[in-house]
N, C-alpha and C positions, 0 to 999 in steps of 0.2 A: 343609761344616759340618753336624753333626747337630743335629736339632731337639731342644730340651729338652722333656721331657714336662710337660704342664700339671699344676697342682695336683690337679685332678679325676682325671686319669690316675694320678697317684702314689697318691692315696687308694684308687682302685679296685684298683690293683696290690697295695697293702698289705693290704686286706681279702681279696682273692682268695688271697694268700699265706697269710694267717692261716687262712682256711677250709680250704685244702689241708693245712696243718700239723695242724689239728684232726682232719681225716679220717684222716691218717696215724697219729695218736695213738689215735683211738677205734676205727677199723674192725678192726685186727688183734686186739685183745683180745676184741671182741664175736664175731668169727668163731671164734677159738680157744675161747671159752666155749661157743658153740653146738656146736662139734665135740666138746668134752669132755662136754657133756650128752647128745650122741647116743651116747656110748660107755658111760656109767655110768647106773645106774638113777635116782639122785637125789643131790643135794648138800644136806646138812643142817647148820645151825649151831645147836648147843645152847647155851643160856645158863646162868645160875647154877644153875637147878634143872631137873629133867627135864620140867617143864610148859611152859617157855618156849623156843620154838625158831622158826627160819625154815627153810623147806624149798623147794627149787626142783627141778623135773624136766621132762624133755621129754614133752609129752603126745603119745603115739604111737598113739592110736586111729586108725581109718581116716579118719574125719572127725569133728570138726575137728582140725586140726594146730596145734601151738604149744607154748608153755611155760606151765607151771602154777606158781604161787607161793602157798605157804601159810604163815601165821603163826599162832602160838598164844601168848597172853599171859594171865597171871594178872591179873584185874581187881579181885578182891575176895577177902579172906581172912576166913572165918567163924571158923576155929579152926586149930590146928596141923595137923589132919587133914582139914579140909574147906575147899575153895576154889571160886571161880567162875573159869572160864577162858573166854576169847573166842577163837574160831577164825575166821580170814578166809581165803578162797580166791579167787584172781584168776587169770584165764586171759588170756594174750597170744597171740592167734590170728592166723594169716596164711593166704594163699592164698584159696581159695573158701570158707573156713570162715565160719560165721555168727558173730554176736556172742554172747558169753557174759557174763552179768551176774555181778559179784562176789557172793560169798555170805559172810555173817557169821552166826555162831551163838554163843550163850553157854550153858554147861551146868555143873552142879556136879560136882566130883570129890572123892572121899574116898580117904584113905590106908588101904589094907588090906594087912597083911603087907609093909610097906615098898614097895608098888606103888600107884600112883595108878590108880583106876578111876572111870569115869563112872557116875553114878547114873541117868542118862537124864532127869533133871529139869532144867528151866530154872532159871536163877538167880533169886533173890528180887528 
């Protein structure tokens, strides 16, 4: 006669099965995404206007190694031709790479001949 597993063993088996299932669902897309980023220069998602975007790319300098993620958002509109944008840059590094701190900056942009250009000034 076979022994019935205890309630604790059943719970452990259930959580272990759930963990393995989550790994099977998450690991292949992550690996495929990293492979894709190693083949293309960057992936960029443009929003409603040309000033709002998300960008991700493989950071390929000798050291540090990792993935870089940049966002740019309009945070204030002064007029139709003048806005304030905020750019954020994050690095996800691995290996023997050092820590990289996220960087955020805000600057004014003006519309000149249907193209946005930075004025080099900080936002008010």
